[in-house]
BAFI-3210 file (N, C-alpha, C; in Angstrom, 3 decimals, decimal comma, padded with zeros to 6 digits):
// residues 237
n [1|2|3|4|5|6|7|8|9|10|11|12|13|14|15|16|17|18|19|20|21|22|23|24|25|26|27|28|29|30|31|32|33|34|35|36|37|38|39|40|41|42|43|44|45|46|47|48|49|50|51|52|53|54|55|56|57|58|59|60|61|62|63|64|65|66|67|68|69|70|71|72|73|74|75|76|77|78|79|80|81|82|83|84|85|86|87|88|89|90|91|92|93|94|95|96|97|98|99|100|101|102|103|104|105|106|107|108|109|110|111|112|113|114|115|116|117|118|119|120|121|122|123|124|125|126|127|128|129|130|131|132|133|134|135|136|137|138|139|140|141|142|143|144|145|146|147|148|149|150|151|152|153|154|155|156|157|158|159|160|161|162|163|164|165|166|167|168|169|170|171|172|173|174|175|176|177|178|179|180|181|182|183|184|185|186|187|188|189|190|191|192|193|194|195|196|197|198|199|200|201|202|203|204|205|206|207|208|209|210|211|212|213|214|215|216|217|218|219|220|221|222|223|224|225|226|227|228|229|230|231|232|233|234|235|236|237]
n.u [000,824|001,969|003,750|002,031|000,870|003,070|003,611|001,252|001,455|003,832|003,413|000,903|-000,322|001,726|002,813|000,458|-000,226|002,052|001,826|-000,511|000,298|002,342|000,893|-000,655|001,250|001,945|-000,315|-002,549|-002,943|-002,469|-004,485|-006,031|-008,355|-008,642|-006,396|-007,132|-009,251|-007,877|-005,946|-007,627|-008,759|-006,453|-005,774|-008,051|-007,782|-005,416|-006,269|-008,052|-008,009|-008,623|-011,144|-012,589|-012,475|-014,010|-016,517|-017,038|-017,297|-019,615|-021,508|-021,353|-022,273|-024,863|-025,866|-025,934|-027,789|-030,477|-029,853|-028,692|-030,821|-032,402|-030,933|-031,147|-033,853|-034,116|-032,870|-032,525|-030,417|-027,416|-024,791|-025,068|-026,021|-023,775|-021,887|-023,099|-023,189|-020,479|-019,718|-021,138|-019,958|-017,405|-017,813|-018,525|-016,325|-016,062|-015,029|-016,294|-015,279|-013,645|-014,551|-014,712|-012,021|-010,921|-012,087|-010,962|-008,266|-008,346|-009,281|-007,421|-006,230|-008,341|-008,967|-006,623|-006,666|-008,971|-008,078|-005,963|-007,300|-008,906|-007,287|-005,396|-003,148|-001,031|-000,396|000,780|003,381|005,567|005,380|006,131|008,206|011,714|012,169|009,787|007,822|005,497|003,659|003,709|001,696|-000,485|-003,821|-006,593|-009,216|-011,571|-011,896|-012,216|-014,511|-015,320|-014,386|-012,092|-011,270|-013,249|-016,599|-019,022|-022,207|-023,324|-021,431|-021,465|-024,060|-023,794|-021,976|-023,544|-025,702|-024,369|-023,401|-025,749|-026,635|-024,523|-024,688|-027,213|-026,800|-024,867|-026,206|-028,196|-026,817|-025,986|-026,281|-029,384|-029,784|-028,701|-030,444|-033,529|-033,207|-030,608|-030,977|-032,857|-031,341|-029,447|-031,049|-031,804|-029,350|-028,963|-030,222|-029,414|-026,559|-025,966|-027,151|-025,541|-023,107|-023,805|-024,193|-021,616|-020,334|-021,339|-019,924|-017,260|-014,250|-014,732|-013,120|-013,131|-015,733|-015,607|-013,675|-015,062|-017,211|-015,903|-014,828|-017,176|-018,373|-016,526|-016,842|-019,493|-019,347|-017,637|-019,263|-021,331|-019,992|-019,184|-021,681|-022,698|-020,930|-021,456|-024,087|-023,850|-022,353|-024,187|-026,182|-024,801|-024,407]
n.v [-001,209|001,231|001,613|002,055|004,414|006,079|006,110|007,311|009,852|010,861|010,765|011,819|013,554|015,427|016,650|017,947|019,647|021,306|022,382|023,887|025,796|027,051|028,166|029,957|031,818|033,065|034,123|036,976|039,087|036,973|035,070|032,452|031,115|031,519|030,103|027,512|027,010|027,231|025,182|022,968|023,034|022,628|020,011|018,663|019,051|017,642|015,059|014,721|012,986|010,443|010,914|011,684|009,396|007,700|008,940|008,687|005,939|005,568|006,863|005,326|002,916|003,652|003,940|001,324|000,226|-000,729|-003,175|-004,561|-004,824|-006,552|-008,890|-009,513|-009,985|-012,144|-014,351|-015,886|-017,074|-016,690|-017,152|-017,311|-014,751|-013,270|-014,101|-013,172|-010,432|-009,840|-010,304|-008,292|-005,991|-006,338|-006,118|-003,434|-002,186|-001,589|-001,163|-002,163|-001,951|000,221|002,636|002,094|001,599|004,114|005,602|004,276|004,897|007,652|008,006|008,067|010,499|012,354|012,046|012,986|015,657|016,523|016,259|018,088|020,539|020,487|020,688|023,043|025,022|026,297|024,807|022,589|022,724|021,084|019,327|020,644|021,289|022,119|024,364|025,675|028,143|029,434|032,298|035,181|036,928|035,517|035,192|034,120|034,640|034,349|036,264|038,401|037,976|035,403|033,334|030,858|029,030|028,223|026,789|027,623|028,593|029,466|028,729|026,021|025,343|025,970|024,000|021,721|022,135|022,264|019,676|018,221|018,968|017,975|015,224|014,701|015,069|013,067|010,662|010,654|009,924|007,423|003,980|002,286|-000,343|-002,117|-002,983|-002,697|-002,186|-001,084|001,227|002,606|003,021|004,775|007,009|007,662|008,430|010,843|012,672|012,017|012,185|015,016|016,045|014,845|016,087|018,681|018,476|017,772|020,096|021,892|021,219|021,263|023,130|026,013|025,879|023,257|022,946|024,871|023,781|021,444|022,540|023,824|021,591|020,233|022,110|022,182|019,536|019,626|021,466|020,055|017,827|019,136|020,086|017,665|016,524|018,374|018,054|015,396|015,615|017,207|015,476|013,422|014,745|015,317|012,813]
n.w [000,000|000,771|-001,302|-003,488|-002,630|-002,677|-005,432|-006,315|-005,092|-006,269|-009,045|-009,554|-007,429|-006,430|-008,867|-009,807|-007,673|-007,619|-010,153|-009,858|-007,944|-009,407|-011,585|-010,159|-009,380|-011,763|-012,887|-013,378|-010,552|-008,959|-008,582|-007,021|-007,707|-010,495|-011,243|-010,514|-012,303|-014,761|-014,516|-014,375|-016,941|-018,489|-017,713|-018,613|-021,345|-021,764|-021,234|-023,203|-025,551|-024,400|-023,230|-025,484|-027,040|-025,444|-025,606|-028,331|-028,513|-026,983|-028,603|-030,911|-029,899|-029,385|-031,943|-032,895|-031,322|-032,023|-033,307|-031,218|-029,472|-030,953|-030,757|-028,027|-027,974|-029,647|-028,472|-025,250|-024,219|-022,583|-023,460|-026,240|-026,719|-025,954|-027,872|-030,237|-029,741|-029,546|-032,179|-033,534|-032,401|-033,398|-036,172|-036,396|-035,411|-032,661|-029,345|-026,503|-023,954|-023,873|-022,836|-020,092|-019,576|-020,062|-017,987|-015,806|-016,051|-015,736|-013,170|-010,819|-011,422|-011,304|-008,616|-007,418|-008,274|-006,944|-004,298|-004,262|-004,602|-002,402|-000,179|001,762|000,105|001,296|003,488|002,515|001,675|001,849|-000,190|-002,425|-005,290|-005,353|-006,914|-007,040|-005,625|-003,278|-003,847|-001,801|-002,124|-002,925|-003,879|-002,321|-002,539|-004,772|-007,631|-005,992|-004,550|-003,622|-001,058|-001,240|000,585|002,268|002,592|000,044|-000,759|-003,222|-005,204|-004,754|-005,579|-008,286|-009,054|-008,634|-010,415|-012,891|-012,887|-013,084|-015,671|-017,178|-016,629|-017,668|-020,409|-020,824|-020,166|-022,083|-024,326|-023,826|-024,428|-023,978|-024,087|-022,374|-020,550|-018,666|-015,929|-015,755|-017,278|-015,734|-013,454|-014,442|-014,934|-012,351|-011,299|-012,565|-010,974|-008,390|-008,216|-008,664|-006,297|-004,383|-005,008|-004,356|-001,563|-000,792|-001,556|000,317|002,549|001,950|001,020|-001,087|-003,281|-004,204|-005,253|-007,239|-008,929|-009,692|-011,058|-013,215|-014,500|-015,278|-017,000|-019,093|-019,999|-020,874|-022,987|-024,671|-025,282|-026,637|-028,913|-030,113|-030,663|-032,498|-034,639|-035,255|-036,063|-038,345|-039,915|-040,234|-041,666|-043,980|-045,027]
ca.u [000,000|002,853|004,315|000,987|000,722|004,239|003,385|000,159|001,972|004,889|002,955|-000,341|-000,587|002,757|002,839|-000,723|-000,090|003,073|001,261|-001,460|001,072|003,029|-000,088|-001,061|002,304|002,108|-001,580|-002,810|-003,436|-002,166|-005,798|-006,056|-009,533|-008,305|-005,425|-007,896|-009,972|-006,907|-005,358|-008,667|-008,853|-005,227|-005,894|-009,093|-007,206|-004,431|-006,985|-009,068|-008,096|-009,324|-012,553|-013,197|-012,638|-015,134|-017,741|-017,250|-017,793|-021,003|-022,348|-021,384|-023,159|-026,224|-026,269|-026,201|-028,733|-031,548|-029,329|-028,479|-032,146|-032,845|-030,220|-031,766|-035,207|-034,033|-032,449|-032,299|-029,195|-026,379|-023,614|-025,410|-026,061|-022,394|-021,250|-023,706|-022,764|-019,063|-019,668|-021,593|-018,913|-016,290|-018,220|-018,569|-015,063|-016,344|-014,505|-017,199|-014,541|-012,786|-015,046|-014,298|-010,565|-010,662|-012,446|-010,008|-007,019|-008,536|-009,727|-006,426|-006,004|-009,454|-008,819|-005,528|-007,160|-009,888|-007,283|-005,199|-008,171|-009,514|-006,311|-004,822|-001,828|000,002|-000,046|001,340|004,614|006,557|005,236|006,537|009,558|012,618|012,113|008,434|007,573|004,183|003,726|003,125|000,516|-001,515|-005,170|-007,490|-010,593|-011,794|-012,448|-012,503|-015,871|-015,559|-013,274|-011,954|-010,891|-014,425|-017,743|-019,796|-023,461|-023,534|-020,565|-021,949|-025,214|-023,274|-021,396|-024,646|-026,450|-023,532|-023,342|-027,033|-026,636|-023,537|-025,243|-028,348|-026,239|-024,167|-027,177|-028,942|-025,994|-025,601|-027,256|-030,280|-029,990|-028,136|-031,532|-034,358|-032,624|-029,487|-031,525|-033,469|-030,243|-028,871|-031,971|-031,718|-028,073|-029,084|-030,662|-028,704|-025,188|-025,932|-027,459|-024,328|-022,137|-024,274|-023,902|-020,155|-019,991|-021,693|-018,999|-015,881|-013,859|-015,319|-012,179|-013,570|-016,924|-015,165|-013,027|-016,083|-017,969|-015,061|-014,736|-018,460|-018,572|-015,686|-017,466|-020,715|-018,913|-017,120|-020,417|-022,047|-019,200|-019,258|-023,044|-022,852|-020,184|-022,196|-025,292|-023,422|-021,952|-025,418|-026,856|-024,030|-024,581]
ca.v [000,000|002,389|001,807|002,668|005,790|006,795|006,311|008,290|011,181|011,318|010,865|012,584|014,643|016,465|017,463|018,801|020,699|022,248|023,096|024,879|026,885|027,771|028,973|031,048|032,840|033,781|034,723|038,314|039,186|035,700|034,576|030,993|030,624|031,455|029,015|026,258|026,853|027,003|023,846|022,005|023,042|022,004|018,567|018,157|019,019|016,558|013,774|014,809|011,775|009,384|011,292|011,699|007,996|007,167|009,514|008,084|004,590|005,695|007,222|004,158|001,951|004,154|003,689|-000,098|-000,228|-001,581|-004,515|-005,197|-005,190|-007,731|-010,046|-009,842|-010,492|-013,400|-015,459|-015,594|-017,784|-015,698|-017,431|-016,918|-013,289|-012,786|-014,339|-012,274|-009,062|-009,737|-010,229|-006,947|-005,038|-006,526|-005,575|-001,968|-001,676|-001,006|-001,831|-001,728|-001,742|001,397|003,650|001,706|001,781|005,552|006,013|003,669|005,646|009,018|008,070|008,626|011,900|013,113|011,985|013,887|017,026|016,780|016,415|019,335|021,688|020,382|021,052|024,388|024,906|026,824|023,776|021,441|023,180|020,006|018,594|021,500|021,125|023,157|025,564|026,232|028,877|030,056|033,753|035,728|037,713|034,617|035,655|032,969|035,119|034,304|037,490|039,328|037,743|034,080|032,745|029,472|028,170|027,845|026,459|028,730|028,023|029,809|027,879|024,645|025,178|025,962|022,666|020,755|022,387|021,846|018,218|017,747|019,156|017,063|013,874|014,634|014,860|011,782|009,573|010,675|009,309|006,085|002,989|001,743|-001,757|-002,973|-003,495|-001,690|-001,845|-000,166|002,499|003,281|003,441|005,969|008,137|008,028|009,110|012,219|013,509|011,681|012,692|016,455|016,264|014,480|017,150|019,833|018,215|017,863|021,513|022,574|020,833|021,362|024,463|026,405|025,498|021,961|023,193|025,612|022,774|020,553|023,325|023,992|020,288|019,950|023,047|021,688|018,317|020,017|022,067|018,939|017,070|019,957|020,102|016,325|016,366|019,210|017,400|014,180|016,050|017,634|014,273|012,721|015,509|015,199|011,461]
ca.w [000,000|000,838|-002,641|-004,306|-002,163|-003,183|-006,870|-006,433|-004,733|-007,172|-010,434|-009,670|-006,483|-006,391|-010,099|-009,895|-006,662|-008,083|-011,299|-009,341|-007,329|-010,494|-012,297|-009,276|-009,342|-013,035|-013,311|-012,838|-009,177|-008,279|-008,182|-006,911|-008,428|-011,924|-011,399|-010,441|-013,579|-015,832|-014,343|-014,745|-018,401|-019,003|-017,490|-019,509|-022,693|-021,787|-021,233|-024,251|-026,389|-023,669|-023,095|-026,808|-027,426|-024,674|-026,155|-029,652|-028,268|-026,543|-029,747|-031,788|-029,247|-029,550|-033,330|-033,127|-030,297|-032,562|-033,554|-029,918|-028,958|-031,700|-030,207|-026,741|-028,229|-030,396|-027,615|-023,840|-023,847|-022,335|-024,289|-027,602|-026,726|-025,893|-029,172|-031,218|-029,431|-029,918|-033,636|-033,935|-032,020|-034,326|-037,466|-036,343|-034,863|-031,351|-028,150|-025,429|-022,709|-023,974|-021,914|-018,741|-019,502|-019,959|-016,632|-014,886|-016,161|-015,267|-011,779|-009,887|-011,768|-010,738|-007,167|-007,052|-008,456|-005,830|-003,079|-004,392|-004,400|-001,073|000,838|001,758|-000,536|002,183|004,471|001,795|001,033|001,845|-001,449|-003,538|-005,810|-004,845|-007,760|-006,984|-004,396|-003,173|-003,765|-000,576|-002,495|-003,447|-003,546|-002,166|-002,685|-006,221|-008,214|-004,914|-004,048|-003,031|-000,326|-001,700|001,688|003,062|001,734|-000,517|-001,265|-004,631|-006,030|-004,576|-006,463|-009,657|-009,270|-008,711|-011,658|-014,026|-012,849|-013,604|-017,127|-017,758|-016,528|-018,595|-021,747|-020,868|-020,159|-023,349|-025,373|-023,397|-024,873|-022,958|-024,397|-021,328|-019,725|-018,025|-014,641|-015,969|-017,758|-014,590|-012,577|-015,059|-014,720|-010,934|-011,090|-013,054|-009,856|-007,156|-008,229|-008,371|-004,880|-003,655|-005,231|-003,580|-000,157|-000,638|-001,664|001,559|003,613|001,467|000,561|-002,374|-004,337|-004,734|-006,081|-008,421|-009,780|-010,242|-012,036|-014,399|-015,162|-015,914|-018,119|-020,186|-020,513|-021,584|-024,254|-025,484|-025,743|-027,617|-030,141|-030,711|-031,184|-033,703|-035,721|-035,633|-036,766|-039,669|-040,657|-040,579|-042,710|-045,217|-045,606]
c.u [000,861|003,469|003,301|000,781|001,870|004,073|002,322|000,676|002,936|004,374|001,739|-000,389|000,447|002,833|001,655|-000,661|000,922|002,591|000,302|-000,717|001,770|002,066|-000,535|-000,027|002,391|000,823|-001,763|-003,422|-003,200|-003,442|-005,828|-007,237|-009,284|-007,325|-006,126|-008,606|-009,001|-006,286|-006,361|-008,790|-007,637|-005,307|-006,930|-008,589|-006,221|-005,110|-008,059|-009,145|-008,860|-010,818|-013,263|-013,442|-013,834|-016,462|-018,066|-017,806|-019,259|-021,931|-022,463|-022,312|-024,619|-026,749|-026,634|-027,193|-029,882|-031,084|-029,134|-029,805|-032,686|-032,201|-030,865|-033,167|-035,168|-033,679|-032,239|-031,048|-028,034|-025,157|-023,871|-025,473|-024,651|-021,687|-021,779|-023,262|-021,312|-018,912|-020,090|-020,529|-017,735|-016,602|-018,155|-017,302|-015,219|-015,697|-015,340|-016,500|-013,694|-013,228|-014,619|-012,803|-010,211|-010,966|-011,429|-008,696|-007,168|-008,866|-008,667|-006,121|-007,096|-009,368|-007,739|-005,944|-008,075|-009,102|-006,497|-006,075|-008,833|-008,575|-005,835|-003,407|-000,709|000,462|000,561|002,661|005,697|006,501|005,681|007,960|010,406|012,538|010,725|008,219|006,171|004,342|003,057|001,855|-000,576|-002,896|-006,120|-008,958|-010,855|-012,535|-012,838|-013,847|-016,015|-014,295|-013,192|-011,611|-012,052|-015,586|-018,478|-021,035|-023,648|-022,710|-020,983|-023,139|-024,786|-022,707|-022,496|-025,420|-025,661|-023,406|-024,624|-027,060|-025,683|-024,052|-026,394|-027,854|-025,603|-025,140|-027,940|-028,153|-025,538|-026,658|-028,098|-030,490|-029,423|-029,211|-032,274|-033,755|-031,500|-029,971|-032,135|-032,400|-029,587|-029,744|-031,924|-030,456|-028,097|-029,424|-029,853|-027,313|-025,120|-026,225|-026,241|-023,271|-022,509|-023,940|-022,400|-019,727|-020,288|-020,693|-017,531|-015,543|-014,440|-014,406|-012,600|-014,759|-016,558|-014,504|-014,067|-016,912|-017,185|-014,969|-016,029|-018,714|-017,762|-016,320|-018,722|-020,366|-018,414|-018,268|-021,173|-021,326|-019,290|-020,629|-023,229|-022,137|-020,907|-023,437|-024,967|-023,045|-023,172|-026,170|-026,144|-024,204|-026,016]
c.v [001,264|002,688|002,499|004,133|006,650|007,105|007,382|009,707|011,725|011,569|011,774|013,801|015,767|017,282|018,415|019,949|021,748|023,045|024,178|026,074|027,720|028,687|030,170|032,172|033,653|034,460|036,108|038,247|037,914|035,050|033,057|030,397|030,497|030,319|027,658|025,987|026,507|025,612|022,768|021,892|022,351|020,483|017,961|018,080|017,852|015,189|013,729|013,547|010,635|009,671|011,218|010,273|007,370|007,662|008,914|006,668|004,616|005,978|006,055|003,082|002,366|003,839|002,227|-000,657|-001,069|-003,015|-005,280|-005,657|-006,438|-009,005|-010,486|-010,432|-011,879|-014,588|-014,984|-016,300|-016,782|-015,898|-017,011|-015,401|-012,706|-012,949|-013,371|-010,830|-008,842|-009,580|-008,843|-005,895|-005,111|-005,916|-004,051|-001,354|-001,014|-001,844|-001,364|-001,453|-000,472|002,497|003,367|001,928|003,247|006,058|005,504|004,447|007,034|009,108|008,614|010,086|012,781|013,156|012,946|015,348|017,425|017,057|017,722|020,531|021,674|020,906|022,495|024,305|025,398|025,781|022,538|021,786|022,112|019,194|019,420|021,178|022,315|024,459|026,205|026,887|029,481|031,558|034,241|036,517|036,845|035,031|034,464|033,374|035,296|035,543|038,517|039,111|036,467|033,556|031,261|028,503|027,724|027,542|027,714|028,159|028,270|028,911|026,420|024,368|025,163|024,581|021,633|020,903|021,923|020,331|017,609|017,836|018,173|015,626|013,677|014,363|013,475|010,620|009,505|010,055|007,904|005,073|002,473|000,246|-002,689|-003,534|-002,382|-001,242|-000,843|001,206|003,296|003,802|004,710|007,194|008,607|008,844|010,554|013,160|013,261|012,301|014,202|016,781|015,925|015,565|018,388|019,657|018,301|019,321|022,293|022,303|020,957|022,810|024,758|026,049|024,190|022,142|023,941|024,676|021,893|021,266|023,482|022,698|019,964|020,842|022,598|020,451|018,633|020,611|020,986|018,144|017,824|019,976|018,765|016,109|017,159|018,581|016,155|014,531|016,474|016,446|013,499|013,417|015,375|013,847|011,242]
c.w [000,000|-000,525|-003,551|-003,928|-002,667|-004,669|-007,099|-006,159|-005,780|-008,598|-010,580|-008,743|-006,550|-007,676|-010,202|-008,892|-007,104|-009,289|-010,860|-008,741|-008,406|-011,246|-011,462|-009,284|-010,631|-013,507|-012,704|-011,444|-008,370|-007,743|-008,203|-007,680|-009,915|-012,190|-011,371|-011,763|-014,702|-015,730|-014,739|-016,260|-019,025|-018,872|-018,428|-020,949|-022,813|-021,864|-022,332|-025,119|-025,703|-023,590|-024,436|-027,306|-026,721|-025,242|-027,522|-029,511|-027,852|-027,715|-030,726|-031,217|-029,407|-030,948|-033,570|-032,108|-030,853|-032,818|-032,243|-029,324|-029,657|-031,146|-028,893|-026,929|-028,870|-029,514|-026,183|-023,325|-023,752|-023,232|-025,735|-027,733|-026,775|-027,231|-030,223|-031,000|-029,828|-031,423|-034,130|-033,609|-032,983|-035,688|-037,500|-035,741|-033,512|-030,253|-026,956|-024,105|-022,727|-023,016|-020,489|-018,551|-019,324|-018,555|-015,620|-014,878|-015,546|-013,781|-010,821|-010,154|-011,169|-009,215|-006,690|-007,197|-007,300|-004,549|-003,102|-004,066|-003,012|000,011|000,674|001,196|000,372|003,197|003,817|001,108|001,009|000,556|-002,666|-003,973|-005,356|-005,641|-007,798|-005,620|-004,426|-003,005|-002,483|-000,869|-003,122|-002,933|-003,505|-002,203|-004,182|-006,703|-007,143|-004,251|-003,231|-002,352|-000,660|-000,575|002,548|002,132|001,262|-001,203|-002,748|-005,549|-005,926|-005,485|-007,930|-010,003|-009,456|-010,019|-012,874|-014,073|-013,407|-015,135|-017,803|-017,738|-017,504|-020,007|-021,868|-020,955|-021,472|-024,488|-025,002|-023,814|-023,728|-023,138|-023,339|-020,415|-019,041|-016,708|-014,770|-016,411|-016,612|-013,631|-013,117|-014,817|-013,272|-010,668|-011,596|-011,911|-008,582|-007,124|-008,008|-006,910|-004,016|-003,784|-004,427|-002,105|000,131|-000,655|-000,395|002,680|003,228|001,100|-000,824|-003,542|-004,997|-005,669|-007,355|-009,424|-010,454|-011,307|-013,335|-015,197|-015,914|-017,123|-019,327|-020,825|-021,324|-022,952|-025,212|-026,093|-026,833|-028,959|-030,869|-031,340|-032,478|-034,886|-036,210|-036,437|-038,200|-040,538|-041,102|-041,698|-044,048|-045,879|-046,082]
res [m|s|f|l|l|l|v|y|n|e|i|f|y|k|p|l|l|n|g|l|v|f|l|t|t|i|l|p|l|h|d|l|g|l|a|i|i|l|l|t|v|i|i|k|i|a|t|f|p|l|t|h|s|m|m|k|t|q|k|a|m|k|l|i|e|p|e|i|k|k|i|y|a|a|t|k|n|k|e|e|q|a|r|a|l|t|e|i|y|k|q|h|g|i|n|p|l|s|g|f|s|a|l|l|i|q|f|p|l|l|l|a|l|f|q|v|f|k|n|d|i|f|s|n|q|q|y|l|y|s|f|i|k|i|s|e|s|t|n|t|v|f|l|g|l|i|s|l|g|s|p|n|s|a|v|s|f|l|a|a|i|s|q|y|l|q|m|k|l|a|v|s|t|t|p|s|s|a|g|t|g|a|a|e|a|q|k|v|m|i|y|v|l|p|v|m|i|l|m|i|g|f|s|m|p|a|a|v|s|l|y|w|t|a|m|n|v|f|a|i|i|h|e|a|v|v|r|r|k|a|k|k|a|g|a|a|s]
***
């Protein structure tokens, strides 16, 4: 366990913490809130290929959903269903596990980001590289309005609302052919996850809610762009 913790700290937590401190020192007014948003965007851009691949898989699965439903209707034998599904995935060049793989790879990164924004950067200076220094003029009041070191209801609601919109878009592009139970679970999560984020926001520093909002906004924009391109491609064909 200690080895895994060491790997987590060296590969994820420390680089992200140092990146946040560095961005804070070079941004106007040394605004920590702007640094959080910028770091979140940088990370989302860096992981864009993984996220984009996952979204493409979801959309491809949505397109072949009628064929999948036919398989489930034609036979109740699990082995036959599995063989037929594998054949369809092969024909359409779909790897149904790619989405899970992308999430698995991004999880420690998201966890590290959450931890970086949850903790007070001034109390974590032991994790800073020798060439990174925290500016004494670091501004922890975002845009002069929101203290990032304490909970803020407005930012918490923004995080919850953006999470709802992001989940709504994600579920609408996820195949429902996995079964009624899975579809219902997805619909429940549209409402449950935003409420969870809201509750977390009420008990965590506003920096966490700001990070979550920035992440969701980026995901919503990404989804909108992908949908528009898909719509244009469909119209052209």
